[in-house]
VEXLUM-724863 format. One record per residue (C-alpha): residue in three letters; x, y, z; residue number from 1. Coordinates in steps of 0.5 Angstrom, whole numbers. Example, Ala and Ser with C-alpha at 12.3 -4.5 7.8 and 13.67 -1.06 7.14 Angstrom:
residues 2
numar_px_py_pz_kegu
ALA_25_-9_16_1
SER_27_-2_14_2
end
This chain:
residues 496
numar_px_py_pz_kegu
UNK_-93_-133_-112_1
UNK_-98_-132_-107_2
UNK_-94_-136_-102_3
UNK_-88_-131_-103_4
UNK_-92_-125_-103_5
UNK_-95_-128_-96_6
UNK_-87_-129_-93_7
UNK_-85_-122_-96_8
UNK_-91_-119_-92_9
UNK_-89_-122_-86_10
UNK_-82_-120_-86_11
UNK_-84_-113_-88_12
UNK_-89_-113_-82_13
UNK_-84_-115_-77_14
UNK_-79_-110_-80_15
UNK_-84_-105_-79_16
UNK_-86_-107_-72_17
UNK_-78_-107_-70_18
UNK_-77_-100_-72_19
UNK_-83_-97_-69_20
UNK_-81_-101_-62_21
UNK_-74_-98_-63_22
UNK_-76_-91_-64_23
UNK_-81_-91_-58_24
UNK_-76_-93_-54_25
UNK_-72_-87_-55_26
UNK_-79_-82_-55_27
UNK_-82_-84_-48_28
UNK_-75_-82_-44_29
UNK_-74_-76_-48_30
UNK_-82_-74_-47_31
UNK_-81_-75_-40_32
UNK_-75_-71_-40_33
UNK_-78_-65_-43_34
UNK_-84_-65_-39_35
UNK_-79_-65_-32_36
UNK_-75_-59_-35_37
UNK_-69_-64_-36_38
UNK_-64_-64_-42_39
UNK_-66_-69_-47_40
UNK_-61_-74_-48_41
UNK_-59_-82_-50_42
UNK_-62_-87_-45_43
UNK_-56_-91_-42_44
UNK_-56_-99_-44_45
UNK_-52_-101_-39_46
UNK_-51_-99_-31_47
UNK_-48_-92_-30_48
UNK_-41_-91_-27_49
UNK_-39_-86_-22_50
UNK_-34_-82_-24_51
UNK_-30_-78_-18_52
UNK_-28_-71_-19_53
UNK_-21_-70_-19_54
UNK_-17_-66_-14_55
UNK_-17_-60_-17_56
UNK_-24_-60_-20_57
UNK_-30_-58_-16_58
UNK_-36_-62_-14_59
UNK_-42_-61_-18_60
UNK_-46_-55_-15_61
UNK_-53_-56_-14_62
UNK_-57_-53_-20_63
UNK_-61_-48_-14_64
UNK_-56_-44_-11_65
UNK_-57_-43_-3_66
UNK_-60_-37_0_67
UNK_-54_-31_0_68
UNK_-51_-34_-6_69
UNK_-51_-34_-14_70
UNK_-50_-40_-19_71
UNK_-46_-38_-24_72
UNK_-44_-42_-31_73
UNK_-37_-41_-33_74
UNK_-36_-39_-40_75
UNK_-30_-40_-44_76
UNK_-24_-37_-42_77
UNK_-27_-35_-35_78
UNK_-22_-35_-29_79
UNK_-24_-35_-22_80
UNK_-21_-28_-21_81
UNK_-25_-25_-27_82
UNK_-31_-28_-24_83
UNK_-30_-26_-17_84
UNK_-28_-19_-20_85
UNK_-35_-19_-24_86
UNK_-39_-21_-18_87
UNK_-35_-17_-12_88
UNK_-40_-11_-13_89
UNK_-46_-16_-11_90
UNK_-43_-19_-5_91
UNK_-41_-17_2_92
UNK_-33_-18_1_93
UNK_-29_-12_0_94
UNK_-24_-14_-5_95
UNK_-23_-19_-11_96
UNK_-18_-23_-7_97
UNK_-22_-24_-1_98
UNK_-28_-26_-6_99
UNK_-23_-31_-10_100
UNK_-22_-35_-3_101
UNK_-29_-35_-1_102
UNK_-31_-38_-8_103
UNK_-25_-43_-8_104
UNK_-28_-46_-1_105
UNK_-35_-46_-3_106
UNK_-34_-50_-9_107
UNK_-30_-56_-6_108
UNK_-23_-52_-5_109
UNK_-22_-51_-12_110
UNK_-15_-50_-14_111
UNK_-15_-48_-21_112
UNK_-15_-42_-25_113
UNK_-19_-43_-31_114
UNK_-26_-46_-31_115
UNK_-29_-50_-36_116
UNK_-34_-48_-41_117
UNK_-41_-50_-38_118
UNK_-38_-51_-31_119
UNK_-42_-49_-25_120
UNK_-40_-46_-19_121
UNK_-43_-42_-13_122
UNK_-41_-35_-11_123
UNK_-42_-34_-4_124
UNK_-44_-27_0_125
UNK_-49_-25_-5_126
UNK_-53_-19_-2_127
UNK_-60_-18_-2_128
UNK_-60_-10_-2_129
UNK_-54_-6_-2_130
UNK_-50_-4_5_131
UNK_-52_2_8_132
UNK_-48_5_13_133
UNK_-50_10_18_134
UNK_-45_15_22_135
UNK_-44_13_29_136
UNK_-45_20_33_137
UNK_-39_22_38_138
UNK_-38_28_42_139
UNK_-32_32_39_140
UNK_-28_30_45_141
UNK_-28_23_43_142
UNK_-21_20_44_143
UNK_-19_18_37_144
UNK_-12_14_36_145
UNK_-12_13_28_146
UNK_-7_12_23_147
UNK_-7_15_16_148
UNK_-8_11_9_149
UNK_-8_13_2_150
UNK_-15_11_-2_151
UNK_-11_6_-6_152
UNK_-8_3_0_153
UNK_-15_3_4_154
UNK_-18_-1_-2_155
UNK_-13_-6_-2_156
UNK_-12_-13_2_157
UNK_-6_-10_5_158
UNK_-10_-4_7_159
UNK_-15_-9_10_160
UNK_-9_-12_14_161
UNK_-6_-6_17_162
UNK_-13_-4_19_163
UNK_-14_-10_23_164
UNK_-7_-10_26_165
UNK_-8_-3_28_166
UNK_-15_-5_31_167
UNK_-11_-11_35_168
UNK_-6_-7_38_169
UNK_-11_-2_41_170
UNK_-12_3_35_171
UNK_-20_6_34_172
UNK_-20_10_28_173
UNK_-17_10_21_174
UNK_-16_17_17_175
UNK_-17_15_9_176
UNK_-17_19_3_177
UNK_-23_21_-1_178
UNK_-19_26_-5_179
UNK_-12_27_-4_180
UNK_-7_33_-6_181
UNK_-7_32_-13_182
UNK_-14_32_-14_183
UNK_-15_24_-15_184
UNK_-22_22_-12_185
UNK_-22_15_-9_186
UNK_-30_14_-9_187
UNK_-36_14_-14_188
UNK_-38_22_-15_189
UNK_-42_24_-20_190
UNK_-41_32_-21_191
UNK_-40_36_-27_192
UNK_-33_38_-25_193
UNK_-31_31_-23_194
UNK_-31_27_-29_195
UNK_-29_20_-30_196
UNK_-24_18_-25_197
UNK_-21_11_-22_198
UNK_-25_9_-15_199
UNK_-20_5_-11_200
UNK_-26_5_-6_201
UNK_-32_3_-10_202
UNK_-37_2_-5_203
UNK_-36_7_1_204
UNK_-42_5_5_205
UNK_-39_-2_5_206
UNK_-32_0_7_207
UNK_-35_4_12_208
UNK_-39_-1_15_209
UNK_-33_-6_15_210
UNK_-29_0_19_211
UNK_-35_0_24_212
UNK_-35_-8_25_213
UNK_-28_-7_27_214
UNK_-30_-2_32_215
UNK_-26_4_28_216
UNK_-28_11_28_217
UNK_-28_13_20_218
UNK_-25_19_18_219
UNK_-26_21_11_220
UNK_-20_26_9_221
UNK_-21_31_3_222
UNK_-15_35_1_223
UNK_-19_42_-1_224
UNK_-16_47_-5_225
UNK_-9_44_-7_226
UNK_-12_40_-13_227
UNK_-8_39_-19_228
UNK_-13_35_-23_229
UNK_-18_40_-23_230
UNK_-14_46_-25_231
UNK_-11_42_-31_232
UNK_-18_40_-33_233
UNK_-21_47_-31_234
UNK_-16_52_-31_235
UNK_-21_58_-30_236
UNK_-21_55_-23_237
UNK_-14_56_-22_238
UNK_-10_62_-18_239
UNK_-9_67_-24_240
UNK_-3_70_-26_241
UNK_-3_78_-26_242
UNK_3_78_-31_243
UNK_1_73_-36_244
UNK_-7_73_-35_245
UNK_-6_65_-35_246
UNK_-6_60_-29_247
UNK_-1_62_-24_248
UNK_4_57_-22_249
UNK_7_55_-15_250
UNK_15_54_-16_251
UNK_13_52_-23_252
UNK_7_47_-21_253
UNK_0_48_-23_254
UNK_-3_45_-17_255
UNK_-7_51_-14_256
UNK_-15_52_-15_257
UNK_-17_59_-12_258
UNK_-20_58_-5_259
UNK_-25_64_-6_260
UNK_-28_61_-13_261
UNK_-35_59_-11_262
UNK_-35_53_-16_263
UNK_-29_50_-12_264
UNK_-32_51_-5_265
UNK_-38_48_-7_266
UNK_-35_42_-11_267
UNK_-31_40_-5_268
UNK_-37_41_0_269
UNK_-41_37_-5_270
UNK_-36_31_-4_271
UNK_-35_32_3_272
UNK_-43_31_4_273
UNK_-42_25_-1_274
UNK_-38_22_5_275
UNK_-43_24_10_276
UNK_-48_20_7_277
UNK_-44_14_6_278
UNK_-44_13_14_279
UNK_-37_16_15_280
UNK_-36_19_23_281
UNK_-32_25_21_282
UNK_-30_29_15_283
UNK_-23_32_15_284
UNK_-21_38_11_285
UNK_-13_38_9_286
UNK_-10_44_5_287
UNK_-16_49_7_288
UNK_-11_54_6_289
UNK_-8_59_0_290
UNK_-1_57_-3_291
UNK_4_59_2_292
UNK_10_59_-3_293
UNK_12_62_-10_294
UNK_11_69_-13_295
UNK_6_71_-8_296
UNK_5_78_-11_297
UNK_4_75_-18_298
UNK_-2_71_-15_299
UNK_-9_74_-16_300
UNK_-16_71_-13_301
UNK_-23_72_-15_302
UNK_-24_75_-8_303
UNK_-20_81_-9_304
UNK_-25_84_-14_305
UNK_-31_81_-10_306
UNK_-29_83_-3_307
UNK_-23_88_-4_308
UNK_-23_89_4_309
UNK_-22_82_5_310
UNK_-16_78_7_311
UNK_-14_71_6_312
UNK_-16_69_13_313
UNK_-23_72_12_314
UNK_-24_67_5_315
UNK_-22_61_9_316
UNK_-27_63_15_317
UNK_-33_64_11_318
UNK_-32_58_7_319
UNK_-31_54_13_320
UNK_-37_57_16_321
UNK_-41_55_10_322
UNK_-38_48_10_323
UNK_-40_47_18_324
UNK_-47_49_16_325
UNK_-48_44_11_326
UNK_-44_38_14_327
UNK_-46_39_22_328
UNK_-54_37_21_329
UNK_-51_30_18_330
UNK_-48_28_25_331
UNK_-41_28_23_332
UNK_-35_31_26_333
UNK_-32_36_22_334
UNK_-24_37_23_335
UNK_-19_41_20_336
UNK_-11_40_19_337
UNK_-7_46_20_338
UNK_0_48_19_339
UNK_4_47_26_340
UNK_8_53_25_341
UNK_1_57_25_342
UNK_1_56_33_343
UNK_7_62_33_344
UNK_2_66_29_345
UNK_7_70_25_346
UNK_4_75_21_347
UNK_8_73_15_348
UNK_5_66_15_349
UNK_-2_68_17_350
UNK_-2_73_11_351
UNK_0_67_6_352
UNK_-4_61_8_353
UNK_-10_65_11_354
UNK_-10_60_17_355
UNK_-13_64_23_356
UNK_-13_59_28_357
UNK_-18_63_32_358
UNK_-23_64_27_359
UNK_-22_57_24_360
UNK_-24_54_31_361
UNK_-30_57_31_362
UNK_-33_53_25_363
UNK_-30_46_27_364
UNK_-30_41_32_365
UNK_-23_39_32_366
UNK_-17_42_30_367
UNK_-11_37_28_368
UNK_-4_41_28_369
UNK_1_38_24_370
UNK_7_38_29_371
UNK_12_34_26_372
UNK_18_35_30_373
UNK_22_35_23_374
UNK_19_40_20_375
UNK_21_46_25_376
UNK_27_47_22_377
UNK_30_54_24_378
UNK_26_54_30_379
UNK_28_56_37_380
UNK_35_55_36_381
UNK_35_48_35_382
UNK_39_45_30_383
UNK_36_38_29_384
UNK_29_39_31_385
UNK_27_32_29_386
UNK_31_30_35_387
UNK_27_34_40_388
UNK_20_31_40_389
UNK_19_33_47_390
UNK_20_41_46_391
UNK_17_42_39_392
UNK_11_37_41_393
UNK_10_41_48_394
UNK_11_48_45_395
UNK_6_47_39_396
UNK_1_44_44_397
UNK_2_50_49_398
UNK_1_55_44_399
UNK_-5_52_40_400
UNK_-9_51_47_401
UNK_-7_58_49_402
UNK_-10_61_42_403
UNK_-16_57_42_404
UNK_-18_58_50_405
UNK_-25_60_51_406
UNK_-27_56_44_407
UNK_-30_49_45_408
UNK_-25_46_40_409
UNK_-21_40_41_410
UNK_-14_39_39_411
UNK_-12_33_36_412
UNK_-5_33_33_413
UNK_-2_29_27_414
UNK_4_26_30_415
UNK_11_24_26_416
UNK_11_16_24_417
UNK_17_17_19_418
UNK_24_17_19_419
UNK_25_24_15_420
UNK_30_28_19_421
UNK_31_25_25_422
UNK_36_20_28_423
UNK_32_18_34_424
UNK_26_15_30_425
UNK_24_9_34_426
UNK_18_6_38_427
UNK_21_11_44_428
UNK_20_17_39_429
UNK_13_15_38_430
UNK_12_14_46_431
UNK_15_21_47_432
UNK_10_24_42_433
UNK_4_21_45_434
UNK_6_22_52_435
UNK_8_30_51_436
UNK_1_31_47_437
UNK_-3_28_52_438
UNK_0_32_58_439
UNK_0_39_54_440
UNK_-8_38_53_441
UNK_-9_34_47_442
UNK_-14_29_46_443
UNK_-12_23_42_444
UNK_-7_23_36_445
UNK_-7_21_29_446
UNK_0_18_26_447
UNK_2_20_19_448
UNK_6_16_14_449
UNK_6_17_7_450
UNK_8_10_5_451
UNK_3_7_11_452
UNK_9_4_14_453
UNK_7_4_22_454
UNK_12_-1_24_455
UNK_14_3_30_456
UNK_7_5_32_457
UNK_6_-2_32_458
UNK_12_-4_37_459
UNK_10_2_41_460
UNK_3_1_42_461
UNK_3_-5_47_462
UNK_7_-2_52_463
UNK_3_5_52_464
UNK_-4_1_52_465
UNK_-1_-3_58_466
UNK_0_3_62_467
UNK_-7_5_63_468
UNK_-9_12_63_469
UNK_-2_15_62_470
UNK_-1_15_54_471
UNK_-9_15_53_472
UNK_-16_14_56_473
UNK_-18_8_51_474
UNK_-24_11_49_475
UNK_-28_6_44_476
UNK_-34_6_40_477
UNK_-41_5_43_478
UNK_-42_-3_43_479
UNK_-35_-5_42_480
UNK_-30_-9_46_481
UNK_-23_-7_45_482
UNK_-19_-13_43_483
UNK_-14_-17_48_484
UNK_-7_-15_48_485
UNK_-4_-19_43_486
UNK_2_-24_44_487
UNK_9_-23_42_488
UNK_8_-27_36_489
UNK_2_-23_33_490
UNK_7_-17_34_491
UNK_11_-18_28_492
UNK_11_-13_22_493
UNK_6_-14_17_494
UNK_10_-16_11_495
UNK_10_-11_5_496
end
């Protein structure tokens, strides 16, 4: 009995010692792992094998992100596009597509779309502080060579390609919408009248900084008094109908604010100052006029009660005086778009639009008449004005130079970069406009195409640029070097 008991004690003791040794084998690595901050895991009992990542999977990213990057651990359902969209505001990149390409390259040329839950990746281009752009001061006679982009286009990948292409060919400026003629606001703008709005240019300082890095003069366009979005939301700010007491409509369309409404004026000036604070080099006002069509006798304006002795031109001049006083101290240039027809100074045009060129020239740095040849229908006895660019560009420039003589204002025209009402639209058509405008006293030019298709100016620029001084001087921003002439293979049109 005692012997049996002794055997039993020995067996139990051996079992207990074995269990304790087995348990301790797992406790020691676990404690060490906890002390080092690593996750607890089972200890391998055989040598580890190295598993190479598949071609479509990134190599494991380091746990500590290098400077200027961020480490992101994917959640279920994450795509590379969604991650890029999430991090874009924190980076130096302008579009999600650009950041997506950068993320792929930084993470072993990752080729997939979806990330696995828990998968780690490095996001490059992280900014320590937001980009702050500053206005590059230029004299008013700085020779601008610009194209126009909508706000939606400017904030897109295609828009960035257009900008780079224009720069390569000798352009030095871009006009882009921060508010279009339908009232759409394209930048973040916290104002009681603005309300929630889509912002294609989510970071204007970043976009302005990009333009400056390209050697581009940044011109923010603001469509002023034609603002459908504002009058729909605030009909009390619209032109009023004498007959109905309701908002007045131009040919059936509710699109015009009352230019003499102080709230409207303050709203537009506040937006312009917002752009100036973001580092743009020039603020350009368009639609700085009264409505020119519709039942004019039925249209009622606030100034007719407050200032019954005023004319529409007095309202415009007073507004511009106030706007210039607000914007000039910021260092930006202040330019105005005006009807090309105003060079003829016809009383009916002046009475309707309020665009008195002599008065307007006193309150801006640059006047940009829209002298598109195709728009002069019925003028000077020419049946097809669109096919007479030399005549209408030349006649318009001569008249604008004459009526602004004695002021310091610069005449920088908008030129036609579209096919409407002309059978001769071509690179030569572009060249003829630029040369005529320069020879008649114009300094620089702006190309307008509502669809942002600049294939003909692209084709015309190499020849104009090669003939130094004939078509333009070639002014550049301080500290920038104009790119060399592109090769013939570079001159292909950007794919649409």
